[in-house]
C-alpha positions in Angstrom: 41.2 190.6 241.1 38.0 188.7 241.5 38.0 185.0 240.5 35.0 182.8 239.6 34.3 179.2 238.9 33.6 178.7 235.2 30.4 176.6 235.4 31.0 172.8 235.5 34.6 173.0 234.2 36.4 172.9 237.6 38.4 175.9 236.3 38.7 179.1 238.3 39.2 182.2 236.1 39.9 185.9 236.7 36.8 188.0 236.0 38.9 190.0 233.6 39.9 187.8 230.7 42.7 189.0 228.4 41.3 189.1 224.8 44.3 188.6 222.6 42.7 189.3 219.2 43.5 193.0 219.5 47.3 192.6 219.8 47.7 190.4 216.8 48.0 190.8 213.0 44.2 191.2 212.4 44.3 194.4 214.5 47.2 196.5 215.8 49.9 193.9 215.1 52.2 194.5 218.0 55.8 193.3 217.7 56.1 189.9 219.4 58.1 191.1 222.4 55.7 194.0 223.1 52.6 191.9 222.8 54.0 189.1 224.9 55.1 191.7 227.5 51.6 193.0 227.7 50.2 189.5 228.4 52.9 189.0 231.0 52.0 192.2 232.7 48.4 191.0 232.8 49.5 187.8 234.4 51.6 189.7 237.0 48.5 191.7 237.9 46.3 188.7 238.6 44.7 188.0 235.2 44.9 184.2 234.7 42.5 183.8 231.7 43.6 184.4 228.1 41.2 184.1 225.1 42.5 183.3 221.6 41.6 181.4 218.5 43.3 179.9 215.5 42.0 182.7 213.3 43.7 185.4 215.5 47.2 184.2 214.9 48.2 185.2 218.5 49.7 181.9 219.6 53.3 183.2 219.4 52.5 186.1 221.8 50.9 183.7 224.3 53.7 181.1 224.1 56.3 183.8 224.7 54.4 185.4 227.6 54.0 182.0 229.3 57.6 181.0 228.9 58.9 180.6 232.5 55.6 181.5 234.1 54.8 179.2 237.0 51.4 180.5 237.9 48.1 178.9 236.9 46.8 180.0 233.5 43.6 179.1 231.7 43.8 179.4 227.9 40.7 179.3 225.7 41.0 178.8 222.0 38.6 178.2 219.1 38.5 176.5 215.7 36.1 176.7 212.7 36.7 172.9 212.1 33.6 170.9 211.6 35.0 167.5 210.8 36.4 165.2 213.5 39.9 164.9 211.9 40.2 168.6 211.2 39.3 169.4 214.8 41.9 166.9 216.1 44.4 168.6 213.9 43.4 172.1 215.2 43.8 171.0 218.9 47.2 169.4 218.2 48.4 172.4 216.3 47.3 174.6 219.2 49.1 172.5 221.7 52.3 172.6 219.7 52.2 176.3 218.9 51.5 177.2 222.5 53.9 174.6 223.9 51.2 173.3 226.3 50.2 169.7 226.8 46.7 170.6 227.8 44.4 173.3 226.4 42.0 174.3 229.2 39.1 175.3 227.0 38.4 174.6 223.3 35.4 176.0 221.5 33.6 175.7 218.2 34.1 179.1 216.7 31.1 181.3 215.8 28.2 179.0 216.0 24.9 180.3 214.6 22.0 178.0 215.5 20.9 174.5 216.5 21.4 173.6 212.8 25.1 174.7 212.7 25.7 172.8 216.0 24.3 169.7 214.4 26.5 170.3 211.4 29.5 170.6 213.7 28.7 167.5 215.7 31.7 165.5 214.4 34.0 168.3 215.7 32.2 168.4 219.0 32.5 164.7 219.4 36.2 165.0 218.8 36.5 167.6 221.5 34.5 165.5 223.9 36.8 162.5 223.2 39.9 164.8 223.8 38.3 165.9 227.0 37.9 162.3 228.2 41.6 161.8 227.4 42.6 164.9 229.3 43.9 166.8 226.3 41.3 169.6 226.9 39.5 170.3 230.1 36.3 171.9 228.8 34.5 172.3 225.5 31.9 174.7 224.1 31.0 177.3 221.6 31.5 181.0 220.8 28.6 182.9 219.1 27.2 186.2 218.0 23.7 184.6 217.7 21.0 184.4 220.3 19.7 181.1 218.7 23.1 179.4 219.2 23.3 180.4 222.8 19.8 179.1 223.4 20.6 175.8 221.7 23.9 175.3 223.5 22.3 176.0 226.9 20.3 172.8 226.4 23.1 170.6 225.0 24.7 167.9 227.0 28.5 168.0 226.6 28.7 171.8 226.2 30.5 173.2 229.2 31.3 176.7 228.1 29.5 179.4 226.1 31.2 182.5 224.9 28.6 185.0 223.7 28.7 188.5 222.3 26.8 190.8 224.5 26.8 194.6 225.2 24.2 196.9 226.5 23.6 198.4 223.0 23.2 195.1 221.3 25.8 196.0 218.7 27.0 193.0 216.8 24.3 190.5 217.9 23.3 188.9 214.6 19.7 187.9 215.3 18.3 190.0 218.1 19.0 192.7 220.6 20.7 193.1 223.9 17.6 192.0 225.9 17.2 188.8 223.9 20.9 187.9 224.3 20.8 188.7 228.0 17.9 186.4 228.5 19.7 183.6 226.6 22.8 184.1 228.7 20.8 184.0 231.9 19.2 180.8 230.7 22.6 179.3 230.0 23.8 180.3 233.5 20.7 178.8 235.0 21.4 175.6 233.1 24.8 175.4 234.8 26.9 176.4 231.8 30.2 178.3 232.2 29.8 181.7 230.5 32.4 184.3 229.6 31.3 187.3 227.6 32.9 189.1 224.6 32.4 192.6 223.0 31.2 194.3 226.2 32.4 197.5 224.7 31.0 196.7 221.2 34.4 196.8 219.6 35.0 200.3 220.9 31.6 201.9 220.2 30.9 202.2 223.9 34.3 203.5 224.9 32.9 206.9 225.8 31.7 205.3 229.1 33.6 202.2 229.7 32.7 201.8 233.4 29.0 201.9 232.6 29.3 199.4 229.7 31.4 197.0 231.7 29.3 197.4 234.8 26.1 196.4 232.8 27.7 193.2 231.6 29.2 192.3 235.0 25.8 192.5 236.7 24.6 189.5 234.6 26.8 187.2 236.6 29.0 185.5 234.0 32.3 184.1 235.2 34.4 186.5 233.1 34.4 189.2 230.5 37.0 189.0 227.7 38.3 192.5 226.9 40.7 193.3 224.1 43.6 195.5 225.2 46.3 196.9 222.9 48.4 199.0 225.4 49.7 199.1 228.9 47.4 202.1 229.6 44.3 200.1 228.5 45.4 197.1 230.6 46.0 199.1 233.7 42.7 201.0 233.3 40.7 197.7 233.0 42.6 196.1 236.0 41.6 199.1 238.1 38.1 199.0 236.9 37.6 195.3 237.6 39.3 195.6 241.0 36.9 198.4 241.7 39.7 200.8 242.4 39.8 204.5 241.7 41.1 205.2 238.2 44.2 207.2 238.0 43.1 210.6 236.5 46.2 210.9 234.4 45.6 207.4 233.0 42.0 208.1 232.3 43.0 211.4 230.6 45.5 209.6 228.3 42.8 207.2 227.2 40.1 209.9 226.8 38.7 210.1 223.3 40.7 207.2 222.0 38.7 205.5 219.3 39.5 202.5 217.1 38.4 202.1 213.5 38.6 199.7 210.6 41.2 201.1 208.1 41.0 200.3 204.4 44.2 200.9 202.5 44.1 202.9 199.3 45.4 200.0 197.3 42.2 197.9 198.0 41.2 196.2 194.8 37.6 195.7 195.8 37.8 191.9 195.4 34.9 191.5 197.9 36.3 188.5 199.9 35.8 190.5 203.1 32.1 191.2 202.4 31.2 187.5 202.7 32.6 187.1 206.3 31.1 190.3 207.8 28.1 189.2 209.8 27.1 192.8 210.6 26.9 194.0 207.0 29.3 196.8 207.8 31.2 196.4 204.5 30.2 197.3 200.9 31.8 198.0 197.6 31.8 201.4 196.1 33.8 202.8 193.1 35.9 199.6 193.1 36.9 199.8 196.8 35.6 198.4 200.0 34.0 201.0 202.3 33.0 200.7 206.0 29.8 201.7 207.7 31.2 202.5 211.1 28.0 202.2 213.0 27.7 198.6 212.0 31.3 197.5 212.4 32.2 195.8 215.7 35.9 196.0 214.9 36.5 192.2 215.2 39.0 192.3 212.4 37.9 189.0 211.0 37.6 190.6 207.5 41.3 191.2 207.5 42.0 187.5 207.5 40.4 187.2 204.1 42.2 190.0 202.3 44.8 188.8 199.9 46.5 192.2 199.8 46.5 193.0 203.6 44.3 196.1 203.0 42.2 195.8 206.2 43.3 196.4 209.8 41.7 197.7 213.0 43.8 200.6 214.2 
């Protein structure tokens, strides 16, 4: 496994980051022991970087996987908190639920622009103070927006940027792949630590995973966060990032596997999910939510707003 320095953080991370969103309740919802076992298998194969967030509700999997593990691990989490006190509570809750004294990376979740960064300044100030106290080691933002990446690249105090980027530009909220790529390269040139999300566009580019991952790796970010729901997916990606020949039987088992956003028949059409979908992939028709598959990046964030648990990435 290749390891890289993550910008100015002093942290060394595996180029393949385990994206934990996909194993949790917003997506496939693996049983605790199965999901924790998958993370543990990743650790045993050299992956030392795990991405999570308060929203994902995957802290129990990570805590179980890390129980008894003696190797170095870098955990990155995120919070939507914008007030100082709320961010302090988020970090403390993360420490408690993960059973970790220090959270290596903590990010402002889904920033959109310089304006939203100004609005979240109290939360950022909290993170910077916690960094000074050694409670977190690095702070930054995650974003689907070119404008936010551009703004964060110029901000003092931002160590890490976690942008959405894939070669098709699917899911980028305010531009295309080329514009986001330039913004990421600008952030790297400014000395920021960058790890990329949605390199496979939530599964839309799964027909040619090596090409999609290869395009992102060439940019030179420290790591790429990839969501993996099964041992087959994990072993495939480990081989890919290790630049090893893919086992033909493994590749065949994964061939043609597609994910989708499933809407249960008992959906009441309340519309809560429409407000959080940045890609305008959801609409209401005949009293029920429908999905425009070409727009959906399969993040599963909509599922967190559903009062009746009607939405899930499967």
